[in-house]
N, C-alpha and C positions, 0 to 999 in steps of 0.2 A: 503493500500500500504506499501511497505518496506520503513523504514527510513535508510536503510544501504546505505552509499554513494557509487557512482560508482567509479571504478578506471580508467574509460575511460579517455583519455587525449585529448587535442584540436587537431583537424584536422591538420596532418602535411604537410609540403610541400616537393615537391620532392627536393633531394639532387642536388646541382648543380656541374656540372663536367665541368671544363675548359680544352677545347682542344686547345693545343698550337702546331702549325704546320705552316710550310711556305703556301704562298698564291701565289706564283709566277706562272703565268699562262704560261710562257715560258717553265717550267719544269712539266707542268701538275700537280702541286701540289694541286690545288684547287679541281679538280675532286676526287681525292683519298680522301682528308679531308672531303669532303661532304659526301661521302660514309660512312666514319667513324662516322661522327656526327649523320647521320640517324640511324646506326645500334645501337648507344649508347642511342639515344634519347627516347622520350616519346613512339613512336611506336616500338622501339627496345627494349633494356634492361629496359628502363623507367626512364633514367636520365633527367634533364633539362640541356640540353649542351649548353655552350657558345662558339660559333665559330664566330669570328669576321666578316667574310663577310656576315653573316645572320643577323646581327644586324645594324639597321638603327637609328642613332642618332645624334642630332645636337651638341652634346658635343665632345670635342677634343678626338682624339683616345687614347692619353695618359691617360687621365681622365677615359675614359670608361674601358680601360685595368686594370688600377690600381683598380678600383671599383670592377670590376668582379673578379679579382684575390682576393682581399680582402674578397668577399662574396662566393667564392668558397669552396665547400667541398672536392672535389678532383681535381687532376690535371694530364693530359695525355700529355706527350711530345713526339713528332715526328720530328725527325731530318733528312730532306730529303736532299740528295746530289745535289749540284748545279755544277758550272763550276769547271773545274779541276785547281788545284793550283800548280805553280812552284815556289819553294823557291830560293832565291839568291844563285847563284854558282851551280845550278843544271840545266841540260838541259831537263830532263824528269819530268812531272808532279808528284806530291806527294801529292795524295789524292785530295779530293773535298771539296769545301766550304759548309758550311751549312747556315742557316738563322740566322743573327745576331740578328734579332728582337725576334725570339723565344727563343734565348739563354738568351736575357735580362729578358724575361718572366720567364724562367726557375730559374734564379738567384733570382727573387722576390718570386717565389714559395718557394723555398729552404728558404728564410728568414722566410717566413710566417708559415713554417713547414707543408704544405699541404702534405697529404698522395698522393703518385704519382707512376706512371709507366712511363717508357721511352723506347723509341724505336729509333734505330739508322739504316739509311740505309747503307748498306755495301759499303765501299769507302770514307765515310765522314772522313776527317782529325781529328786524334786523338787530343783531348784538353788537355791543361795542367791545374794546380791548382785545386782548389775546385770544379768546375763544371766538370772537366775532372774526378776527383775522383768519384763523385756522378754518372756520366754517365757510369762509368765503369761498372755498373751492368745493363746497357741497354740491352735490346733484340734486336738483329741484325736482319734485314730483306733484302731480296735482290729482291722479287718480290711484286711490289705494288698492284698487282691485288688481292693478298691474305691478304694484311695487315689488311682490315677491320675485317676479320674473326679472324686473330690472336688476335687482340686487343680486340674483342669482347669475345673471349674464356679466356683471361687473366682476364678481368673484371669479367666475369661471375664467374670464380673461387673465386675471391675475395668476391664476394656477397654470394656464397654457403657457404664459411667458416665464414662469418660474419665479416671479416676484413673490408670490406665495406658495406654500407646499401643504401637503396634508399630514406631514410628520411634524411632532412637537419638538420646539426647542428647548422645553422645560423638563427634558429628562437627560441624564447622562447616558452615553452611549458606550457599550462594550464591543470590542472586537480582538480578534487575534492580532498580535503585533506582526508586521510583515516579517521581520527577521527574528528568529528563534533558533535555539540550539546552541547558544555561545557558551564555549568552555570556559570553566573557572575552576581554581584550585582552592579548595578548603584546607583548614589546619588538619595534620595528621595524614597528609597524602591522599585526602579524598578529592576525586575530580567529579565534577558535575556538568550537566548541561542545563542552562537555564530557559525557562519558557514563561512569556509575559503576556499579559492581556493589556490592551490599550484602553484607557478611560477618556473618553472625549467629552467635552462641554461645547455643545452646539449653540449655546445662547449668544445672542449678538452682544449683550451689555452685562449680564450677571455673571460674576464669578461663583464657582464652588468652593466653599471653604469647610475647614474641618472635616475633610474626606476621610473615611475610615473604611476600610475593606476587610471582609469576612468570607469564610467559606461557610456556606449554609447547608449544604448537603453533599455527600459523597455516595453514589448509588453504584453497587457492583452489577452491570447488566447481566452478567452470566447467571447469577442466582437471585436477581431482583432485590437483594437485601441492602439497607443502608448501613454503611460504616459508622461505628462511633467516632464523633468529632467533638472537640470543645469550641466554643465561641471565643476566638482569639485573633487579634488584629494581625492582618497580613502585612508584608513588607513592600513599600513602594520602590520603585527602580531608582537607583542612585542616590537614596537618601536614608538616613537612619530614623527619620521621623515617621511616627505612625499616622499622623493627621497632616494632610497637606492641603495646598490650594491649587485649584485649576482654573485658570483665567478664562475669560470669555474667548470662545473659539479655540481654547488650548486643549492639550491633551498630556497625560501622564502614563508611565508604564507601571504595572502592578505586577509583582512576583507572583505567578500563578503557581509554578511547581518545579521541581527539578528532578533530572534523570542522572542517578548516580552511575557512574562508569567505572570507578575503581575505589578502593580495592574489590568492591563488589557490585553487581548490578541491581538497581533498585528504583523505585519511584517514590519520591519524597514530597510530601506537602508540608512545608515547614513555616508556621507563622512566627512573628516576633515574640518569642518566649523562651524562658530559661527552664520550662518543665518539659522534660523529655516525654512525658506521656501525652502532650499536646501534639506531638509530631505524628503524623500518619506516613508510615514507611511500608511499602508493599514490595514484594518479591514475586516474580513469575509472571505469567501473562495475565493482563487485566483489560476489561473493556468497561470505562466508567463514564459515568454522567456526573459531572461535577458543577454545582450551582455556587456561583459567587455573588455576593451583595456588597454594594457601596453605597454609604450613607453620607450625607452633607447637610449643611445647615439650610441651604437655599432650595434643594430639590427632594423630590419624593425618593425614597430608596429604590435603587436600580439593581435588577437582578438579571443574571445571564446563565444559561446552562450550556456547558461546554462538552463536547464529546472527546474523550481520551482513550486511545488505544495503544497499549504497551505490550510488546511481545515477550518481554522478559529481559531484554537488552537494549532495546531502542524505542522511542516514541514512533508509532507509525501513523497516527493521526491526532490532531488537535485543531478542532474547529467548532463553531457555533452556527446553528442554522437559524436565518432569520424568519420571521413569520410573514406571510404575504402583506406587501405594503398596501396601504389604504389606497383606493382608487376612487376617482369621482366619474360620475356618469356623462355620457356625452349630451351636447346641447340639445 
């Protein structure tokens, strides 16, 4: 079997799209918003859509909104018109009010630098200041019946051009490092070949800090049994630190395991520990499924399961199989 590493990466999760719009039933906003959420969602274009009325939570609304905005990959803003406004000294209405709550969400999204598109219903009062300047590029609409189709078409174009994608940037990615099997000498005349996993931060702005890595499970595929392991931090490549930082768009190497070649042959999973019983050392042929997990302050835990075949003297396979990538439907 080939010893060439696979370039496959950890199964990705769907990109999250934050749909920000009014929910006032008196103005029939919820019906329009639900249709938009469906056309952009998993059964439509393929996004994971956050739309507040669809989310049931015991946490406060503010806490939920802040968390969802922080974790969003993209932001869609819809400014529906509501009651007419009459300014002091004028007898005739001067435009319509929009939703204050959605404008507050919009301000936070701007601060977070989320890629966004915005739509304003004709007749909404023009805004002043920074928000007004940003919304000056909004797409106007007059017929809510066709709004879902208009938004779908706009998002579809961004997917086709590669400006947006259906894979989230809010999850660290795992893959096999292109170069593996480097020879190293340990104390006592022990010679080993190192094998590494690449951990990549795809986020455009956010660093991943306090990154710790662990082996979650080792399964022997020949008998279906899980090997006993301890929760113990793994070593990052090139540093004695157990917790490291991965900058936006950056990557770090993780010591996955070593293949000992002298004085004896064995497969070794060695975390940062001085406890001998925390080290997993295997001799003879093995076919393993090993699940690694990486934690950080800013991102959800990331797991990846790797296939490791060992014939008793060398590693014949080390790869991860990705899940099918999310797809969007044709126009």
